[in-house]
Each structure stands twice: as structure tokens, then as C-alpha cells.
C-alpha positions, 0 to 999 in steps of 0.5 A: 072159465079162468086160466092163469096161462100167459102168452109164451112171449110178451105183447110186442110193441107195435110201430104204428108208423110201420103199420100205417105204411103197410096198410097204405101199401096194401090199399095202393096194391089193391087199388092198382090191381083193380084199376089194371084188371078192369081198364087194362086186362090185357097188359102184363102188369095187370096179370103180374099184380093178380098173380102176386098173392099166389106167389106170396102164399105159395112161398110162405107155405113152401119156403120152410125146408130145402125139399119145399123150396125145391117144390116151389122152384118146380111149381114156379117153373111150371107156372111160368111155362104154362103162362107163356104157353097160354099167351102163345096160344092167343087165349083171352087173358081175362080167363086167367084172372080167376085162377090165381085167386081161386088157387090162393083160396083153395090153398088156404082152405087146404092149409086149415082143413088138412089139419083137421084130419085124424092124428093132426092138430087143428091149425088154430090150436097149433097157434094157441099152443105155440103162444100159450103152451098147454091150453085147457080142453075147452080152449082146444075145442074152441080152437078146433071150431075156429079152424072149421070156421076158417075152412067155411070162410075160404070155401065161401070165398072160393064159391063166391069168386067163381060165381061172380066170375061166371055170372056177374060183370067182370068189374063186379068180380074184380071188386070182390077179389081185388078190393074186398078179399083182404078186408073180409079176411081182416073182418073175419079175424077181428070178429072171431077175436072179439067173440073170443074175448067176450066168450072167455073173458078170464082167459089170458088172451095174447095180443094180435102182435104176439099172434102174428109173431107166432104165425111166423114160426109155427109148423103146419101138421103137428100131431094131435097132442093136447087136443 
């Protein structure tokens, strides 16, 4: 197919120094999280590092409106109270570690899956529409399929994490969740991006920088117009 649709905003110039610094920071965080959870699982820093992704994802989903910010505040207070009660009860903190990861995976599964309900626009279709404006029906069908693919990805992450925690040595579980989770997300995205370029070579594809900018300003749960 061919299309003359152009990205809503021109590709952004990327500062590779900043990108390199960000990647180095992520790698340092993952390495430290792995080291602490495996070697010092009962220290507060290990628990704080594990819960950090949950805090970031929750804040990203709930900081858009005043009502959402109130929900975030309530959830934060409840989480802190629950964690303190957990520690006061003398529970083994090792059983705490899978909770933040599983919660993040399930939240992301919900973020993608809930947009596939009747009357809603699939999340990836939302992004494509935000970047390109009106998109052809074939691209709309494709982005719906990609939304389903991301649902399958996060469902797989959830199941794999749970099974590794229950049946594999703890360091193996920590490798998957502390070291491999983000690279797997990046690999999933880059793999889909490469397939899209191959499948629709004549479509005006937005740059990754443009897509990232669009992700920072789109709203979840749009109506299913333009599907």
C-alpha cells in the first residue's frame, strides 16, 4: 500500500550523549537491583530498588488529572502502610519481591488490553492516530493486532516471572526481572518496528523519537473513531 500521510510532528533531533547517559543509568540501576536482591535481599535499599518501577509506572498512568493524582496519593499511602505492616509482622521480604514486578506487568497488560474493549480505540492505534492524524483502514487493523501482541507479551512476562519465582532459584528469577525485563521490552518494540517497515515500506513511518514524544501526550481510552 502507499500513503502520503506524514507524522504530525517532524522527527526530533536526538542527543546521543543524553541517550547514552540514560542507557548507562538504566543499566546501572538494573545491575544494582540485581546485586542487592540476590546478595542483600533483606536490606531496605533492595526493596526500594524493586518497587521503583511500580512507582514510576503508576505515576505515569495516574498523574494526568487531579482525580488521578488523588487516587495515586491514596494508593501510595496504602502501599506504604501495607509494607510497614508486612515488615512489622516479620514476614520474609523475599516474598515481597515478585509483587512490584507482577503488578507492573499486569498494569501494562491492563493498559493495552482495556483499550481493546468495544467502543474504545486500541492503544497502538491511538498512538498512530496521534502521530499521523487519520490513518488508513489497513494500518488501523495492523495497530489493533500490535495492541494484541503487546497484551500477549505482558501476559507472557507475568506468567514467566511467576513460574520462575515459584520453581527456579531466586537468582534466576532476579536475572529475568532485574536484568532482562527492559531489554525484552526494547527487543519487542524494535522487532515490531522492523516488521512494520518491511510490511508497509511505502507508509510514512514516524521516527522512534516522534513516537516517544507522542507517548508523552496521548490519553488512554479514546473512543473507537477511525477504526
